C-alpha positions as CSV (number, residue, x, y, z in Angstrom):
1,M,-19.9,-44.8,-66.2
2,H,-16.7,-43.2,-65.7
3,S,-14.6,-42.0,-68.5
4,S,-11.4,-43.6,-69.5
5,H,-9.6,-40.6,-67.6
6,E,-11.6,-41.3,-64.5
7,A,-10.9,-45.0,-64.5
8,S,-7.6,-44.5,-64.6
9,F,-7.5,-42.2,-61.6
10,L,-9.7,-44.6,-59.6
11,A,-7.4,-47.4,-60.5
12,V,-4.4,-45.2,-59.4
13,A,-6.1,-44.3,-56.2
14,A,-7.1,-47.7,-55.5
15,R,-3.4,-48.9,-55.6
16,A,-2.1,-46.1,-53.9
17,G,-4.6,-47.0,-51.0
18,R,-3.8,-50.3,-50.7
19,R,-0.3,-49.4,-49.6
20,T,-1.2,-47.0,-47.1
21,V,-1.6,-49.1,-44.1
22,A,2.0,-50.8,-45.0
23,S,3.4,-47.2,-45.5
24,A,2.1,-46.1,-41.9
25,V,3.4,-49.3,-40.1
26,F,6.7,-48.9,-42.1
27,R,7.1,-45.6,-40.5
28,L,5.9,-46.5,-36.7
29,L,8.6,-49.4,-36.6
30,A,11.4,-46.6,-36.4
31,A,9.7,-44.8,-33.6
32,E,12.3,-43.0,-31.4
33,H,13.2,-39.9,-29.8
34,A,16.2,-37.6,-30.4
35,G,18.1,-34.9,-28.4
36,D,15.9,-32.0,-29.4
37,T,12.7,-33.8,-28.3
38,G,13.0,-33.0,-24.7
39,L,13.6,-29.3,-25.4
40,Y,10.5,-29.0,-27.9
41,E,8.5,-30.7,-25.3
42,K,9.5,-28.2,-22.4
43,L,8.6,-25.3,-24.7
44,A,5.4,-27.0,-25.5
45,T,4.3,-27.4,-21.9
46,N,5.3,-24.3,-20.5
47,W,3.3,-22.5,-23.2
48,L,0.6,-24.5,-22.7
49,Q,0.4,-24.6,-19.0
50,H,1.9,-21.3,-18.1
51,H,1.5,-19.1,-21.2
52,V,5.0,-18.4,-21.6
53,Y,7.5,-19.6,-24.5
54,G,10.2,-20.3,-22.8
55,L,12.2,-22.5,-20.4
56,T,13.2,-22.3,-16.6
57,V,16.7,-20.5,-16.0
58,N,18.0,-20.2,-12.9
59,G,14.7,-21.3,-11.4
60,V,12.9,-18.8,-12.8
61,L,10.5,-19.5,-16.2
62,T,12.0,-17.2,-18.8
63,P,10.8,-15.9,-22.3
64,L,13.1,-17.2,-25.0
65,D,13.5,-17.4,-28.6
66,I,15.8,-20.6,-28.9
67,R,13.7,-22.2,-31.2
68,M,11.0,-21.1,-33.6
69,P,7.4,-21.7,-32.2
70,G,5.9,-23.9,-35.0
71,Y,6.8,-27.5,-33.4
72,P,6.0,-26.7,-29.9
73,A,2.7,-25.3,-30.9
74,F,2.0,-28.7,-32.6
75,L,3.0,-30.4,-29.4
76,A,0.9,-28.1,-27.3
77,L,-1.9,-29.0,-29.7
78,V,-1.6,-32.5,-29.4
79,Q,-1.2,-32.4,-25.5
80,V,-4.8,-30.7,-25.5
81,V,-6.5,-33.2,-27.9
82,T,-5.2,-36.0,-26.4
83,H,-5.2,-34.7,-22.6
84,R,-1.8,-35.9,-22.0
85,S,1.5,-35.0,-21.0
86,A,4.4,-34.3,-22.9
87,E,5.8,-37.9,-22.7
88,A,2.8,-39.8,-22.8
89,A,1.3,-37.8,-25.8
90,R,4.4,-39.0,-27.9
91,L,2.9,-41.8,-29.3
92,W,0.2,-39.4,-30.5
93,V,2.7,-37.2,-32.0
94,M,4.0,-39.8,-33.9
95,L,0.7,-40.9,-35.3
96,A,-0.3,-37.4,-36.5
97,Q,3.6,-37.1,-38.3
98,V,3.0,-40.6,-39.9
99,L,-0.2,-39.2,-41.4
100,L,1.4,-35.8,-42.6
101,D,4.4,-37.7,-43.9
102,L,2.0,-40.0,-45.9
103,A,0.2,-36.7,-47.4
104,G,3.8,-35.5,-48.1
105,C,4.2,-38.5,-50.2
106,V,1.0,-37.5,-52.3
107,V,2.5,-34.0,-52.5
108,I,5.7,-35.2,-53.8
109,A,3.6,-37.4,-56.5
110,V,1.9,-34.1,-57.5
111,L,5.1,-32.1,-57.4
112,A,6.6,-34.8,-60.0
113,A,3.4,-34.9,-62.1
114,R,3.5,-31.0,-62.3
115,L,7.2,-31.0,-63.0
116,T,6.5,-32.7,-66.5
117,G,3.4,-30.5,-67.7
118,R,2.3,-33.4,-69.8
119,G,-1.2,-35.2,-69.9
120,E,-0.7,-38.5,-71.4
121,N,2.3,-39.5,-69.6
122,N,2.1,-38.1,-65.9
123,S,0.0,-40.7,-64.5
124,R,3.2,-43.2,-64.7
125,V,5.1,-40.6,-63.2
126,F,2.8,-39.9,-60.4
127,L,2.9,-43.3,-59.4
128,A,6.6,-43.6,-59.5
129,A,6.9,-40.7,-57.5
130,L,4.6,-42.1,-54.9
131,W,6.1,-45.3,-54.6
132,L,9.7,-43.6,-54.3
133,A,8.1,-41.1,-51.6
134,A,6.1,-43.9,-49.6
135,L,9.3,-46.5,-49.4
136,C,11.9,-43.8,-48.7
137,P,13.4,-45.0,-45.5
138,F,14.9,-41.5,-44.8
139,T,12.1,-39.4,-44.5
140,A,10.0,-42.3,-43.1
141,N,12.5,-42.6,-40.0
142,Y,12.0,-38.9,-39.0
143,A,8.0,-39.4,-39.3
144,A,8.2,-41.4,-36.1
145,V,10.6,-38.9,-34.1
146,P,9.4,-36.2,-32.2
147,L,11.6,-33.5,-34.5
148,T,10.8,-30.9,-37.2
149,E,11.6,-33.1,-40.2
150,T,8.0,-34.3,-41.2
151,F,6.9,-30.7,-41.3
152,A,9.5,-29.2,-43.1
153,I,9.4,-31.8,-45.9
154,L,5.9,-31.4,-46.4
155,L,5.9,-27.9,-46.6
156,T,8.9,-27.7,-48.9
157,G,6.8,-29.9,-51.1
158,V,3.9,-28.0,-51.1
159,A,5.4,-24.7,-51.6
160,L,7.6,-26.2,-54.3
161,T,4.5,-27.4,-56.2
162,S,3.2,-24.1,-56.2
163,L,6.2,-22.3,-57.6
164,V,6.7,-25.0,-60.4
165,A,3.3,-24.3,-61.5
166,L,4.3,-20.6,-62.1
167,V,6.8,-21.7,-64.9
168,V,5.4,-24.8,-66.6
169,R,2.6,-24.9,-68.8
170,Q,-1.1,-26.1,-67.9
171,F,-2.1,-29.6,-67.8
172,P,-4.4,-30.8,-70.5
173,A,-8.0,-30.2,-69.5
174,R,-8.8,-34.1,-70.1
175,D,-5.8,-35.3,-68.0
176,F,-7.0,-37.8,-65.1
177,L,-4.7,-35.6,-62.8
178,E,-7.3,-32.6,-63.3
179,W,-7.7,-32.4,-59.9
180,A,-4.1,-31.4,-59.2
181,K,-4.0,-29.6,-62.2
182,L,-1.8,-26.6,-62.8
183,P,-3.7,-23.0,-61.9
184,R,-5.9,-21.5,-64.5
185,R,-4.3,-18.0,-65.6
186,S,-6.4,-16.4,-63.0
187,D,-4.6,-18.3,-60.5
188,F,-0.9,-17.1,-61.1
189,M,-0.7,-14.5,-58.4
190,Q,-2.7,-17.1,-55.9
191,N,0.0,-19.7,-56.6
192,A,2.6,-17.0,-55.9
193,A,0.8,-16.2,-52.5
194,F,0.4,-19.7,-51.6
195,A,3.8,-20.3,-52.2
196,G,5.1,-17.5,-49.6
197,F,2.6,-18.8,-47.0
198,C,4.0,-22.6,-47.3
199,V,7.7,-21.0,-46.9
200,G,6.4,-18.6,-44.0
201,L,4.7,-21.7,-42.2
202,G,7.9,-23.8,-43.0
203,T,9.8,-20.8,-41.0
204,L,7.8,-21.0,-38.2
205,F,9.5,-24.8,-37.9
206,R,12.8,-24.3,-39.2
207,P,14.5,-20.6,-39.6
208,E,16.4,-21.6,-42.6
209,A,13.4,-22.0,-44.7
210,P,13.2,-18.7,-46.6
211,L,16.4,-20.2,-48.6
212,L,13.7,-21.9,-50.6
213,L,12.2,-18.4,-52.0
214,I,15.6,-16.6,-52.0
215,S,17.0,-19.7,-54.4
216,C,13.4,-19.8,-56.5
217,L,12.8,-16.0,-57.0
218,P,15.7,-15.5,-59.1
219,V,14.9,-18.2,-61.6
220,M,11.3,-16.9,-61.5
221,L,12.3,-13.4,-62.6
222,W,14.9,-15.0,-65.2
223,F,11.9,-16.8,-66.7
224,G,9.7,-13.8,-67.0
225,L,12.3,-11.7,-68.4
226,R,12.9,-14.5,-70.9
227,K,8.9,-14.4,-71.7
228,G,8.8,-10.8,-71.7
229,Q,6.8,-10.7,-68.5
230,L,9.1,-9.3,-66.1
231,A,6.9,-6.9,-64.6
232,R,4.4,-10.1,-63.6
233,A,7.3,-11.8,-62.2
234,L,8.5,-8.9,-60.0
235,S,4.7,-8.8,-58.8
236,A,4.6,-12.5,-58.2
237,S,8.0,-12.5,-56.2
238,A,7.2,-9.4,-54.1
239,L,3.6,-10.9,-53.3
240,A,5.4,-14.5,-52.3
241,V,7.9,-12.5,-49.9
242,A,5.2,-10.1,-48.5
243,T,3.0,-13.2,-47.6
244,M,5.7,-15.1,-46.1
245,L,6.7,-12.0,-43.8
246,L,3.0,-11.8,-43.1
247,V,2.9,-15.3,-41.6
248,L,6.3,-14.2,-39.7
249,L,4.8,-10.9,-37.9
250,P,3.2,-12.5,-35.1
251,W,6.4,-14.0,-34.0
252,T,8.4,-11.1,-34.8
253,V,6.1,-8.7,-32.8
254,R,6.5,-11.3,-29.9
255,N,10.1,-11.0,-29.9
256,A,10.0,-7.4,-30.0
257,V,7.6,-6.7,-27.1
258,T,8.5,-9.7,-24.9
259,L,12.3,-10.0,-25.5
260,D,13.0,-6.4,-26.8
261,E,14.7,-7.5,-30.0
262,F,14.1,-7.4,-33.6
263,Q,14.3,-11.1,-34.4
264,P,11.9,-12.7,-37.0
265,L,13.8,-16.0,-37.1
266,A,15.3,-18.1,-34.1
267,P,19.2,-16.8,-33.5
268,R,21.8,-18.6,-35.1
269,F,23.3,-19.7,-32.2
270,A,21.0,-21.0,-29.7
271,T,22.4,-20.2,-26.4
272,M,20.6,-19.4,-23.0
273,P,20.7,-16.3,-21.4
274,G,24.2,-15.5,-19.7
275,E,25.9,-18.3,-22.1
276,T,28.5,-17.0,-24.6
277,V,28.8,-18.1,-28.1
278,P,31.9,-20.1,-28.4
279,A,32.8,-18.5,-31.6
280,G,36.5,-19.1,-31.2
281,F,35.8,-23.0,-31.0
282,M,33.4,-23.0,-33.8
283,A,35.9,-21.5,-36.0
284,W,38.5,-23.8,-35.0
285,E,36.2,-26.9,-36.0
286,R,35.4,-25.3,-39.1
287,T,38.8,-25.9,-40.3
288,W,38.5,-29.7,-40.0
289,L,35.2,-31.0,-38.9
290,Y,32.7,-32.4,-41.6
291,R,31.7,-36.2,-40.3
292,L,28.6,-36.5,-38.1
293,S,30.7,-39.0,-35.3
294,E,33.0,-35.9,-34.7
295,V,30.0,-33.8,-33.8
296,F,28.9,-36.2,-31.3
297,S,32.4,-36.7,-29.7
298,V,33.2,-33.3,-29.7
299,S,30.8,-30.4,-30.8
300,W,28.0,-31.8,-28.7
301,K,30.0,-32.3,-25.3
302,L,31.3,-28.8,-25.4
303,N,30.3,-27.2,-21.8
304,D,28.4,-30.3,-21.2
305,E,31.2,-33.3,-21.1
306,V,35.0,-34.2,-21.0
307,I,36.4,-33.6,-24.4
308,Q,39.4,-36.4,-24.8
309,I,42.4,-35.4,-27.2
310,D,42.1,-38.8,-29.0
311,D,38.9,-38.2,-29.8
312,I,39.9,-35.7,-32.2
313,P,41.2,-36.5,-35.7
314,E,44.5,-35.9,-36.5
315,R,43.7,-33.7,-39.4
316,A,42.9,-31.2,-36.9
317,F,46.5,-30.7,-36.2
318,D,49.0,-29.2,-38.5
319,S,51.9,-30.2,-36.4
320,P,52.8,-31.9,-33.1
321,E,53.1,-28.8,-31.3
322,E,49.9,-27.4,-32.3
323,R,48.2,-30.7,-31.2
324,Q,50.0,-30.1,-27.6
325,H,48.6,-26.7,-27.6
326,V,44.9,-28.2,-28.1
327,A,45.5,-30.8,-25.7
328,A,46.9,-28.0,-23.0
329,I,43.6,-25.8,-23.7
330,L,41.4,-29.1,-23.2
331,E,43.1,-30.0,-20.0
332,Q,42.3,-26.6,-18.7
333,Y,38.5,-27.0,-20.2
334,N,38.0,-30.5,-18.4
335,T,38.4,-29.4,-15.0
336,D,34.9,-28.1,-14.9
337,S,33.5,-29.1,-18.7
338,N,33.3,-25.2,-19.3
339,L,35.0,-23.2,-22.0
340,T,36.1,-20.2,-20.6
341,P,36.4,-16.7,-22.7
342,Q,40.3,-17.0,-22.3
343,E,40.2,-20.6,-23.9
344,D,37.7,-19.8,-26.6
345,A,40.3,-16.9,-27.6
346,E,43.1,-19.6,-28.1
347,F,40.9,-21.7,-30.1
348,A,40.2,-18.8,-32.3
349,A,44.3,-17.7,-32.7
350,I,44.7,-21.5,-33.6
351,A,41.8,-21.2,-36.4
352,R,43.3,-18.2,-37.6
353,A,46.8,-19.7,-37.9
354,R,45.3,-22.6,-39.6
355,T,43.2,-21.0,-42.2
356,A,46.2,-18.3,-42.8
357,R,48.4,-21.5,-43.8
358,H,45.8,-23.4,-45.6
359,P,43.0,-21.0,-46.8
360,L,41.5,-23.4,-49.3
361,R,41.2,-26.0,-46.7
362,T,38.9,-23.8,-44.6
363,W,37.0,-22.4,-47.4
364,L,36.8,-25.0,-49.9
365,T,38.2,-28.5,-49.0
366,V,36.3,-29.0,-45.5
367,P,33.1,-27.5,-47.2
368,L,33.2,-30.0,-50.1
369,Q,33.9,-32.7,-47.4
370,R,30.7,-31.6,-45.6
371,V,29.0,-31.9,-48.8
372,V,29.8,-35.4,-49.3
373,T,29.1,-36.2,-45.8
374,L,25.8,-34.8,-46.0
375,W,24.7,-36.5,-49.0
376,F,26.7,-39.4,-49.3
377,T,25.7,-41.4,-46.1
378,P,23.5,-44.1,-44.8
379,R,21.1,-41.7,-42.6
380,I,21.2,-44.0,-39.9
381,E,20.9,-41.4,-37.0
382,Q,17.6,-42.6,-35.7
383,L,18.6,-46.5,-36.4
384,P,19.8,-48.5,-33.2
385,I,22.7,-49.4,-35.1
386,S,26.4,-48.2,-34.7
387,G,26.9,-47.8,-38.6
388,N,30.4,-49.1,-38.2
389,V,31.8,-50.7,-41.4
390,F,35.5,-50.4,-41.2
391,P,37.7,-52.7,-40.9
392,L,35.6,-54.8,-43.2
393,A,36.5,-58.0,-42.3
394,Q,36.5,-57.6,-38.9
395,T,33.0,-55.7,-38.7
396,W,31.6,-58.4,-40.8
397,D,32.9,-61.1,-38.5
398,S,31.7,-59.2,-35.2
399,D,28.5,-57.7,-36.5
400,R,27.2,-58.6,-39.8
401,Q,23.9,-57.3,-39.4
402,D,24.7,-53.8,-38.4
403,M,27.4,-53.7,-41.4
404,S,24.6,-55.1,-43.8
405,T,22.0,-52.6,-42.7
406,T,24.4,-49.6,-43.1
407,L,25.6,-50.5,-46.4
408,G,22.1,-51.4,-47.5
409,F,21.0,-47.7,-46.3
410,F,24.3,-46.3,-48.0
411,F,23.4,-47.8,-51.5
412,V,19.8,-46.9,-51.1
413,N,20.7,-43.4,-50.7
414,I,23.0,-43.7,-53.5
415,I,20.4,-45.1,-55.7
416,Y,17.9,-41.8,-55.0
417,I,20.6,-39.5,-56.1
418,I,21.5,-41.3,-59.3
419,L,17.8,-41.7,-60.1
420,A,17.5,-37.7,-59.5
421,L,20.6,-37.1,-61.6
422,C,19.1,-39.1,-64.6
423,G,15.8,-37.5,-64.1
424,A,17.3,-34.2,-64.3
425,W,19.0,-35.3,-67.3
426,R,16.1,-36.4,-69.2
427,I,14.3,-33.2,-68.3
428,W,16.8,-31.1,-69.6
429,H,17.4,-33.2,-73.0
430,R,14.2,-34.0,-73.5
431,L,11.4,-31.4,-72.0
432,P,12.9,-28.1,-72.6
433,E,9.8,-26.5,-71.6
434,A,10.1,-27.9,-68.0
435,R,14.0,-26.6,-67.8
436,A,12.8,-23.6,-65.8
437,A,11.1,-25.9,-63.3
438,L,14.3,-28.1,-63.1
439,L,16.4,-24.9,-62.5
440,L,14.0,-24.1,-59.6
441,L,14.4,-27.6,-58.0
442,A,18.3,-27.3,-58.5
443,S,18.7,-24.1,-57.1
444,S,16.8,-24.9,-54.0
445,V,18.9,-27.9,-53.3
446,L,22.0,-26.3,-54.2
447,A,21.2,-23.2,-52.1
448,R,20.4,-25.3,-49.1
449,T,23.5,-27.6,-49.6
450,A,25.6,-24.4,-49.8
451,F,24.3,-23.2,-46.3
452,L,24.5,-26.4,-44.5
453,T,28.6,-26.5,-45.2
454,T,28.4,-23.0,-42.9
455,V,26.6,-24.7,-40.1
456,E,28.5,-25.4,-36.9
457,T,27.2,-29.2,-36.7
458,P,26.3,-30.5,-40.3
459,E,23.8,-33.3,-39.8
460,P,22.5,-35.4,-42.7
461,R,19.1,-34.9,-41.6
462,Y,19.1,-31.6,-42.6
463,V,19.1,-32.2,-46.5
464,L,15.9,-34.4,-46.1
465,V,13.9,-31.0,-46.9
466,C,15.4,-31.2,-50.5
467,F,14.1,-34.9,-50.8
468,P,10.8,-33.7,-52.4
469,A,12.6,-32.2,-55.2
470,I,14.9,-35.4,-55.2
471,I,12.3,-38.0,-55.4
472,A,10.0,-35.7,-57.6
473,L,13.4,-35.5,-60.4
474,A,13.8,-39.1,-59.6
475,A,10.4,-40.2,-60.8
476,Q,11.2,-38.5,-64.2
477,V,13.2,-41.6,-65.1
478,F,10.1,-43.7,-65.4
479,A,8.3,-41.6,-67.9
480,R,7.9,-42.6,-71.0
481,R,9.4,-40.9,-74.4
482,Q,6.9,-38.5,-75.9
483,S,7.4,-35.2,-77.6
484,F,6.1,-31.9,-76.3
485,A,4.6,-28.6,-77.5
486,P,6.6,-25.6,-76.7
487,S,6.3,-24.1,-73.0
488,Q,4.1,-21.2,-72.3
489,W,4.2,-18.6,-69.6
490,H,1.0,-17.8,-67.9
491,T,-0.6,-14.8,-68.8
């Protein structure tokens, strides 16, 4: 005969299980492929068939570090298991990612429950987070796309779950989620090591993953200092960093031996051998570019397609003379769609002049505009719709289904963000012992957002790795009122 806590767990598990198939179908309906898919597949195929992690350059298969090896390794594994070629294995890749994404939903639910640190009430938070994660259309879209998002989201969620366990008190022993309880006192350092391992593994998929540790460790140190356990916090932080570096060691050694370079991450500018980095052109873009549509019409056409002056917004020019200057450079570029060093230097000069005239525009206004674009967007990049909304009346008459879908996704995104902000407010004011955990999540989100404002092509999908934190916070809105005991540092 089950205890009341066991019965509650079984009821929760049964309700969650009944939605699993529907959630999987929901994700597969978004099946698609993206621009980087072919690149990852070529790396995987060459690695698998020729034992070279690289691409064909000038007719020669050349070792490269253009992407981190985690996702190509996953694709190669799927090809081996299914005995299929890269394109033929895509369905199996998507099925595997759907399962991983559903596992990520459970991880997010555990994170939300651990964030509260309470017993009687966290079943409600757990279920709320599970629902919010399973029904989130933005993460679901990328579960069915051969890209790194699913792995990045899952590993970020697991890492955050371990990090939160270091700064909130343990669950009561009779909690129905005892299987997901916080570590015993003897497990403190193991959780720090596991967090570092997950961040290292995540870095093998996305090179910016170490931002998670960089942003969270100062909070851990502050919490340790506040509780008189600074030495232990320092030890845990050092262990997490060491574990992360250990995971990256094979890739670092490979690059040192094969490419004769010290490169524990993929290079920031993913250029092929012989290609030059268009630093001047990108500096010019940083003075005005913040919309994804402009990335499509300008950034991603560089050195591949013709760039039309009419596709560049007027805010990219401070005067008619400047517009004419850019048009003249592009006219030269468009003769062979190849940016020369001289043309790039001219863009660099324009960028310096624009920044000198309006430094706040380059260093504050445009980054803030990028923040708004990254967070307040319908996130429809992987859906077969245009995303056009304006002018409202004309768009409604010409394609109201497209417009309705775009607006619907926009408001769903807004709802998730508002719920997360409300959940953060609730924790700060009603659960003082979880404030350190809240600061961990907030610092990870803020650090990643700040980093993305510096990326040459800011894509809204890059903030999806913040959604474990967003959903875990949003679930706190559904918690019942309750008083809590003072927080405790694990000793």
